[in-house]
C-alpha atoms as a printed R data frame, in Angstrom:
    type eleno elety resid chain resno      x       y       z
1   ATOM     1    CA   UNK     A     1 59.452 -10.735 -11.734
2   ATOM     2    CA   UNK     A     2 57.311  -8.567 -13.983
3   ATOM     3    CA   UNK     A     3 59.046  -7.771 -17.665
4   ATOM     4    CA   UNK     A     4 59.094  -3.647 -16.483
5   ATOM     5    CA   UNK     A     5 59.933  -4.185 -12.984
6   ATOM     6    CA   UNK     A     6 62.086  -1.294 -11.637
7   ATOM     7    CA   UNK     A     7 61.638   0.262 -14.888
8   ATOM     8    CA   UNK     A     8 60.110   4.072 -15.873
9   ATOM     9    CA   UNK     A     9 57.724   4.787 -18.625
10  ATOM    10    CA   UNK     A    10 56.519   7.746 -19.485
11  ATOM    11    CA   UNK     A    11 53.006   7.832 -21.758
12  ATOM    12    CA   UNK     A    12 51.833  11.264 -23.558
13  ATOM    13    CA   UNK     A    13 48.034  11.872 -23.773
14  ATOM    14    CA   UNK     A    14 48.385   8.962 -20.785
15  ATOM    15    CA   UNK     A    15 45.441   9.850 -18.837
16  ATOM    16    CA   UNK     A    16 42.404   8.581 -21.424
17  ATOM    17    CA   UNK     A    17 41.659   6.181 -24.160
18  ATOM    18    CA   UNK     A    18 44.875   4.055 -25.615
19  ATOM    19    CA   UNK     A    19 47.112   5.861 -23.165
20  ATOM    20    CA   UNK     A    20 45.451   5.193 -20.261
21  ATOM    21    CA   UNK     A    21 45.128   1.571 -21.077
22  ATOM    22    CA   UNK     A    22 49.093   1.936 -21.676
23  ATOM    23    CA   UNK     A    23 49.800   3.082 -18.311
24  ATOM    24    CA   UNK     A    24 47.534   0.473 -16.741
25  ATOM    25    CA   UNK     A    25 49.156  -1.971 -18.501
26  ATOM    26    CA   UNK     A    26 52.800  -1.123 -17.669
27  ATOM    27    CA   UNK     A    27 52.460  -0.659 -14.105
28  ATOM    28    CA   UNK     A    28 50.672  -3.646 -13.694
29  ATOM    29    CA   UNK     A    29 54.213  -5.406 -15.355
30  ATOM    30    CA   UNK     A    30 55.659  -3.598 -12.641
31  ATOM    31    CA   UNK     A    31 56.648  -0.056 -14.368
32  ATOM    32    CA   UNK     A    32 56.652   3.149 -12.517
33  ATOM    33    CA   UNK     A    33 54.202   5.295 -15.154
34  ATOM    34    CA   UNK     A    34 54.379   9.053 -15.533
35  ATOM    35    CA   UNK     A    35 50.943   9.991 -17.000
36  ATOM    36    CA   UNK     A    36 51.912  13.317 -19.213
37  ATOM    37    CA   UNK     A    37 48.614  14.751 -20.186
38  ATOM    38    CA   UNK     A    38 46.793  18.133 -20.755
39  ATOM    39    CA   UNK     A    39 43.723  17.300 -19.087
40  ATOM    40    CA   UNK     A    40 44.122  17.744 -15.123
41  ATOM    41    CA   UNK     A    41 41.193  16.368 -14.030
42  ATOM    42    CA   UNK     A    42 41.566  13.227 -16.246
43  ATOM    43    CA   UNK     A    43 45.287  13.084 -15.298
44  ATOM    44    CA   UNK     A    44 44.624  13.309 -11.720
45  ATOM    45    CA   UNK     A    45 41.913  10.615 -11.718
46  ATOM    46    CA   UNK     A    46 44.156   8.234 -14.030
47  ATOM    47    CA   UNK     A    47 46.914   8.656 -11.511
48  ATOM    48    CA   UNK     A    48 44.421   7.631  -8.353
49  ATOM    49    CA   UNK     A    49 43.422   4.559  -9.941
50  ATOM    50    CA   UNK     A    50 46.931   3.587 -10.731
51  ATOM    51    CA   UNK     A    51 47.677   3.833  -6.944
52  ATOM    52    CA   UNK     A    52 44.647   2.484  -6.442
53  ATOM    53    CA   UNK     A    53 46.357  -0.752  -7.727
54  ATOM    54    CA   UNK     A    54 49.759  -0.431  -5.998
55  ATOM    55    CA   UNK     A    55 51.105   1.123  -9.251
56  ATOM    56    CA   UNK     A    56 53.757   4.066  -8.581
57  ATOM    57    CA   UNK     A    57 52.887   6.758 -11.128
58  ATOM    58    CA   UNK     A    58 52.850  10.496 -11.099
59  ATOM    59    CA   UNK     A    59 50.853  13.335 -13.020
60  ATOM    60    CA   UNK     A    60 52.858  15.829 -14.901
61  ATOM    61    CA   UNK     A    61 50.615  18.779 -16.802
62  ATOM    62    CA   UNK     A    62 52.038  18.839 -20.108
63  ATOM    63    CA   UNK     A    63 50.794  20.207 -23.676
64  ATOM    64    CA   UNK     A    64 53.121  18.388 -25.429
65  ATOM    65    CA   UNK     A    65 52.684  20.594 -28.403
66  ATOM    66    CA   UNK     A    66 54.763  23.760 -26.443
67  ATOM    67    CA   UNK     A    67 58.799  22.381 -26.420
68  ATOM    68    CA   UNK     A    68 58.944  24.247 -23.098
69  ATOM    69    CA   UNK     A    69 56.058  21.731 -21.507
70  ATOM    70    CA   UNK     A    70 58.277  18.513 -23.123
71  ATOM    71    CA   UNK     A    71 61.458  19.808 -21.492
72  ATOM    72    CA   UNK     A    72 59.944  20.443 -18.254
73  ATOM    73    CA   UNK     A    73 58.188  16.801 -18.048
74  ATOM    74    CA   UNK     A    74 61.284  15.256 -18.374
75  ATOM    75    CA   UNK     A    75 62.496  16.991 -15.447
76  ATOM    76    CA   UNK     A    76 59.685  16.154 -13.156
77  ATOM    77    CA   UNK     A    77 60.154  12.849 -14.311
78  ATOM    78    CA   UNK     A    78 63.828  12.686 -13.210
79  ATOM    79    CA   UNK     A    79 62.645  13.835 -10.351
80  ATOM    80    CA   UNK     A    80 60.026  12.039  -9.196
81  ATOM    81    CA   UNK     A    81 60.982   8.459 -10.567
82  ATOM    82    CA   UNK     A    82 64.605   8.842 -10.919
83  ATOM    83    CA   UNK     A    83 65.039   8.161 -14.673
84  ATOM    84    CA   UNK     A    84 63.416   6.991 -18.240
85  ATOM    85    CA   UNK     A    85 63.328   3.539 -19.913
86  ATOM    86    CA   UNK     A    86 60.130   3.947 -21.833
87  ATOM    87    CA   UNK     A    87 58.562   6.553 -23.468
88  ATOM    88    CA   UNK     A    88 55.225   6.179 -25.809
89  ATOM    89    CA   UNK     A    89 54.452   8.805 -27.565
90  ATOM    90    CA   UNK     A    90 50.358   8.365 -27.379
91  ATOM    91    CA   UNK     A    91 49.409  11.975 -27.365
92  ATOM    92    CA   UNK     A    92 47.041  13.378 -30.317
93  ATOM    93    CA   UNK     A    93 44.285  15.608 -31.686
94  ATOM    94    CA   UNK     A    94 42.376  16.046 -34.599
95  ATOM    95    CA   UNK     A    95 40.797  18.842 -36.870
96  ATOM    96    CA   UNK     A    96 37.868  17.990 -39.734
97  ATOM    97    CA   UNK     A    97 37.170  20.832 -41.702
98  ATOM    98    CA   UNK     A    98 37.042  21.125 -45.584
99  ATOM    99    CA   UNK     A    99 40.497  22.413 -47.092
100 ATOM   100    CA   UNK     A   100 38.715  25.972 -47.937
101 ATOM   101    CA   UNK     A   101 38.001  26.385 -44.116
102 ATOM   102    CA   UNK     A   102 41.130  25.088 -42.444
103 ATOM   103    CA   UNK     A   103 42.930  27.682 -40.426
104 ATOM   104    CA   UNK     A   104 46.558  26.995 -41.367
105 ATOM   105    CA   UNK     A   105 47.241  27.893 -37.484
106 ATOM   106    CA   UNK     A   106 44.936  24.432 -36.470
107 ATOM   107    CA   UNK     A   107 46.585  22.013 -39.357
108 ATOM   108    CA   UNK     A   108 50.097  23.411 -37.509
109 ATOM   109    CA   UNK     A   109 48.832  23.013 -34.265
110 ATOM   110    CA   UNK     A   110 47.842  19.225 -35.037
111 ATOM   111    CA   UNK     A   111 51.238  18.155 -36.598
112 ATOM   112    CA   UNK     A   112 52.989  20.108 -33.656
113 ATOM   113    CA   UNK     A   113 50.779  17.503 -30.816
114 ATOM   114    CA   UNK     A   114 50.948  14.369 -33.246
115 ATOM   115    CA   UNK     A   115 54.217  14.454 -35.014
116 ATOM   116    CA   UNK     A   116 56.550  16.900 -33.877
117 ATOM   117    CA   UNK     A   117 55.664  15.964 -30.107
118 ATOM   118    CA   UNK     A   118 57.138  12.511 -30.627
119 ATOM   119    CA   UNK     A   119 60.770  14.625 -31.761
120 ATOM   120    CA   UNK     A   120 60.596  16.906 -28.668
121 ATOM   121    CA   UNK     A   121 60.419  13.454 -26.187
122 ATOM   122    CA   UNK     A   122 63.033  11.770 -27.942
123 ATOM   123    CA   UNK     A   123 65.227  14.962 -27.715
124 ATOM   124    CA   UNK     A   124 64.870  15.650 -24.317
125 ATOM   125    CA   UNK     A   125 64.147  12.189 -23.327
126 ATOM   126    CA   UNK     A   126 67.853  11.617 -24.247
127 ATOM   127    CA   UNK     A   127 69.900  12.354 -21.764
128 ATOM   128    CA   UNK     A   128 68.138  10.088 -19.171
129 ATOM   129    CA   UNK     A   129 67.852   7.189 -21.608
130 ATOM   130    CA   UNK     A   130 71.437   6.874 -23.501
131 ATOM   131    CA   UNK     A   131 73.090   5.338 -20.628
132 ATOM   132    CA   UNK     A   132 71.177   2.157 -20.482
133 ATOM   133    CA   UNK     A   133 69.345   2.373 -23.290
134 ATOM   134    CA   UNK     A   134 65.702   1.540 -23.672
135 ATOM   135    CA   UNK     A   135 62.514   1.448 -26.302
136 ATOM   136    CA   UNK     A   136 60.169   4.469 -28.059
137 ATOM   137    CA   UNK     A   137 56.662   3.742 -29.273
138 ATOM   138    CA   UNK     A   138 54.731   5.975 -31.274
139 ATOM   139    CA   UNK     A   139 51.176   5.574 -31.770
140 ATOM   140    CA   UNK     A   140 50.491   6.260 -35.412
141 ATOM   141    CA   UNK     A   141 47.138   5.454 -37.081
142 ATOM   142    CA   UNK     A   142 46.050   3.509 -39.951
143 ATOM   143    CA   UNK     A   143 45.077   7.293 -41.220
144 ATOM   144    CA   UNK     A   144 48.766   7.047 -42.179
145 ATOM   145    CA   UNK     A   145 47.641   4.738 -44.754
146 ATOM   146    CA   UNK     A   146 44.257   5.927 -45.369
147 ATOM   147    CA   UNK     A   147 41.674   8.444 -45.193
148 ATOM   148    CA   UNK     A   148 38.143  10.383 -45.008
149 ATOM   149    CA   UNK     A   149 37.621  13.467 -46.493
150 ATOM   150    CA   UNK     A   150 38.450  16.726 -44.413
151 ATOM   151    CA   UNK     A   151 41.309  14.847 -42.285
152 ATOM   152    CA   UNK     A   152 44.277  16.375 -43.592
153 ATOM   153    CA   UNK     A   153 45.982  17.619 -40.916
154 ATOM   154    CA   UNK     A   154 45.762  14.542 -38.842
155 ATOM   155    CA   UNK     A   155 46.577  12.161 -41.858
156 ATOM   156    CA   UNK     A   156 49.368  14.273 -42.876
157 ATOM   157    CA   UNK     A   157 50.579  14.267 -39.072
158 ATOM   158    CA   UNK     A   158 50.471  10.424 -38.461
159 ATOM   159    CA   UNK     A   159 52.036   9.849 -41.925
160 ATOM   160    CA   UNK     A   160 55.018  12.407 -40.767
161 ATOM   161    CA   UNK     A   161 55.267  10.162 -37.557
162 ATOM   162    CA   UNK     A   162 55.538   7.004 -39.148
163 ATOM   163    CA   UNK     A   163 58.439   8.496 -41.119
164 ATOM   164    CA   UNK     A   164 59.787  10.103 -37.836
165 ATOM   165    CA   UNK     A   165 59.540   6.356 -36.485
166 ATOM   166    CA   UNK     A   166 62.164   5.012 -38.552
167 ATOM   167    CA   UNK     A   167 64.397   8.014 -38.704
168 ATOM   168    CA   UNK     A   168 64.845   8.039 -35.122
169 ATOM   169    CA   UNK     A   169 65.240   4.386 -35.186
170 ATOM   170    CA   UNK     A   170 68.548   4.833 -36.986
171 ATOM   171    CA   UNK     A   171 69.693   7.952 -35.229
172 ATOM   172    CA   UNK     A   172 69.228   6.270 -32.093
173 ATOM   173    CA   UNK     A   173 71.059   2.934 -32.434
174 ATOM   174    CA   UNK     A   174 73.592   3.820 -31.065
175 ATOM   175    CA   UNK     A   175 72.505   4.631 -27.906
176 ATOM   176    CA   UNK     A   176 70.350   1.317 -27.623
177 ATOM   177    CA   UNK     A   177 67.047   2.744 -28.080
178 ATOM   178    CA   UNK     A   178 64.734   0.885 -30.385
179 ATOM   179    CA   UNK     A   179 62.338   2.914 -32.078
180 ATOM   180    CA   UNK     A   180 58.919   1.567 -33.077
181 ATOM   181    CA   UNK     A   181 55.289   2.292 -33.949
182 ATOM   182    CA   UNK     A   182 51.911   0.987 -33.570
183 ATOM   183    CA   UNK     A   183 49.057   2.132 -36.007
184 ATOM   184    CA   UNK     A   184 45.957   1.268 -34.284
185 ATOM   185    CA   UNK     A   185 42.299   1.398 -36.690
186 ATOM   186    CA   UNK     A   186 38.642   1.780 -34.929
187 ATOM   187    CA   UNK     A   187 39.278   1.647 -31.250
188 ATOM   188    CA   UNK     A   188 36.598   2.359 -28.909
189 ATOM   189    CA   UNK     A   189 37.838   4.419 -25.982
190 ATOM   190    CA   UNK     A   190 34.155   4.742 -24.308
191 ATOM   191    CA   UNK     A   191 35.449   2.726 -21.090
192 ATOM   192    CA   UNK     A   192 38.518   4.749 -20.779
193 ATOM   193    CA   UNK     A   193 37.618   8.388 -20.492
194 ATOM   194    CA   UNK     A   194 37.609  10.394 -17.313
195 ATOM   195    CA   UNK     A   195 34.299   9.906 -15.688
196 ATOM   196    CA   UNK     A   196 32.738  12.985 -16.051
197 ATOM   197    CA   UNK     A   197 32.956  11.887 -19.983
198 ATOM   198    CA   UNK     A   198 32.449   7.892 -20.161
199 ATOM   199    CA   UNK     A   199 29.597   7.307 -22.038
200 ATOM   200    CA   UNK     A   200 28.587   3.684 -23.094
201 ATOM   201    CA   UNK     A   201 29.976   2.336 -26.189
202 ATOM   202    CA   UNK     A   202 27.619   2.907 -28.943
203 ATOM   203    CA   UNK     A   203 28.266   0.263 -31.625
204 ATOM   204    CA   UNK     A   204 26.329  -1.965 -34.263
205 ATOM   205    CA   UNK     A   205 26.331  -5.525 -34.957
206 ATOM   206    CA   UNK     A   206 27.455  -3.982 -38.888
207 ATOM   207    CA   UNK     A   207 30.509  -1.868 -37.215
208 ATOM   208    CA   UNK     A   208 31.638  -5.246 -35.782
209 ATOM   209    CA   UNK     A   209 31.082  -7.540 -38.886
210 ATOM   210    CA   UNK     A   210 33.058  -5.095 -41.009
211 ATOM   211    CA   UNK     A   211 35.991  -6.385 -38.876
212 ATOM   212    CA   UNK     A   212 37.563  -9.590 -40.126
213 ATOM   213    CA   UNK     A   213 38.281  -9.889 -36.703
214 ATOM   214    CA   UNK     A   214 35.134  -9.708 -35.518
215 ATOM   215    CA   UNK     A   215 34.712  -6.568 -33.344
216 ATOM   216    CA   UNK     A   216 35.817  -3.160 -32.832
217 ATOM   217    CA   UNK     A   217 39.038  -2.937 -31.000
218 ATOM   218    CA   UNK     A   218 39.330  -1.691 -27.525
219 ATOM   219    CA   UNK     A   219 42.463   0.033 -25.841
220 ATOM   220    CA   UNK     A   220 43.805  -3.046 -24.100
221 ATOM   221    CA   UNK     A   221 44.478  -4.332 -27.716
222 ATOM   222    CA   UNK     A   222 47.069  -1.532 -28.598
223 ATOM   223    CA   UNK     A   223 48.324  -1.436 -25.266
224 ATOM   224    CA   UNK     A   224 49.381  -5.336 -25.531
225 ATOM   225    CA   UNK     A   225 51.295  -4.748 -28.608
226 ATOM   226    CA   UNK     A   226 53.020  -1.460 -26.910
227 ATOM   227    CA   UNK     A   227 54.663  -3.427 -23.922
228 ATOM   228    CA   UNK     A   228 55.454  -6.305 -26.851
229 ATOM   229    CA   UNK     A   229 57.633  -3.417 -28.490
230 ATOM   230    CA   UNK     A   230 59.290  -2.311 -25.445
231 ATOM   231    CA   UNK     A   231 60.184  -5.646 -24.037
232 ATOM   232    CA   UNK     A   232 63.796  -5.365 -23.470
233 ATOM   233    CA   UNK     A   233 62.974  -9.305 -25.256
234 ATOM   234    CA   UNK     A   234 62.029  -7.411 -28.726
235 ATOM   235    CA   UNK     A   235 65.531  -6.129 -28.929
236 ATOM   236    CA   UNK     A   236 65.402  -7.576 -32.663
237 ATOM   237    CA   UNK     A   237 63.199  -5.446 -33.811
238 ATOM   238    CA   UNK     A   238 63.260  -1.337 -34.630
239 ATOM   239    CA   UNK     A   239 61.790   0.879 -37.171
240 ATOM   240    CA   UNK     A   240 58.910  -1.238 -37.699
241 ATOM   241    CA   UNK     A   241 55.466  -0.437 -37.423
242 ATOM   242    CA   UNK     A   242 52.406  -2.855 -36.081
243 ATOM   243    CA   UNK     A   243 48.800  -2.351 -37.674
244 ATOM   244    CA   UNK     A   244 46.424  -3.214 -34.807
245 ATOM   245    CA   UNK     A   245 43.060  -3.226 -36.614
246 ATOM   246    CA   UNK     A   246 41.435  -6.014 -36.832
247 ATOM   247    CA   UNK     A   247 41.861  -6.625 -40.564
248 ATOM   248    CA   UNK     A   248 40.205  -3.494 -41.543
249 ATOM   249    CA   UNK     A   249 42.855  -2.149 -43.638
250 ATOM   250    CA   UNK     A   250 43.440  -5.367 -46.049
251 ATOM   251    CA   UNK     A   251 39.864  -6.223 -46.103
252 ATOM   252    CA   UNK     A   252 38.514  -5.154 -49.875
253 ATOM   253    CA   UNK     A   253 34.849  -3.333 -49.728
254 ATOM   254    CA   UNK     A   254 32.290  -3.510 -52.742
255 ATOM   255    CA   UNK     A   255 29.612  -1.659 -52.993
C-alpha cells in the first residue's frame, strides 16, 4: 500500500513549479489531491494531468492572500474529498524593487500571500484535521537566511514563515498535527510550468558547478522532502526546517 493511501493533501500554489511536483508526488503515493491556485489555466491543466495518471484530484481556484478564499477552499475540499490530512503551503510571489520605489501595498501583498496564508490554512484547515491529526509543510526559502538587493518583501515573508512554522508546531501539537518547513535554494521549474509558459531551461555549466551537489535543483528534489516530512513515519519531527539547496548556503565564496 502506498504511504498516503486514503489521505487528502491540499497544496497551495499547486498548479505549477514546486507545487505541481508536490501534487504529483502525493498522488503517486495514493493521496487524493486538492490543487489550490489562482491560475485557472494552470490549475485545470494540472488536474487533467493528475487524473490521466489515475490520481483523484480537484482544482479549487484560490487567492491565498484573501481570507475568504482560504476558508472557502477548505469547505470545497471537505465536500469534494471528505477531509484534510496534509497541507502544503507552497503559494508564493515576489516583488523586486529598490526600497525608495517599493509600494507598501506591494510589500503587504507579498507578506499576505507568502506568510499570512500559512496561518489561514492552519486556521481553516484545523477543523478538518484536529480529529485525526496530520501534517503541515511550509515551503520557505533559503532567502529566509540570505538576500539579494531589493528583495525585502520576499525575504521578510519567508523569514516570518519560518518563525510561524515553529510557532504553529507548538500550538498544534495538542491536536497531533506536526508542522515543518522546507527551504529550497535554486530550483529550476522550467519543465513544471503550464504548457503556454513552458520553456527549455537556460542553465550554464557554472550555474551547476557552484552547487556542491553538482547541479541546480529540480522540483522533484523538494517534493521528496515534503513527502518525508508529511509521512506519519516521521512522527518525531516537528518544528524543523530542512534546507534543500545542493549545499549552496554552506559554501564559502571568495572573489
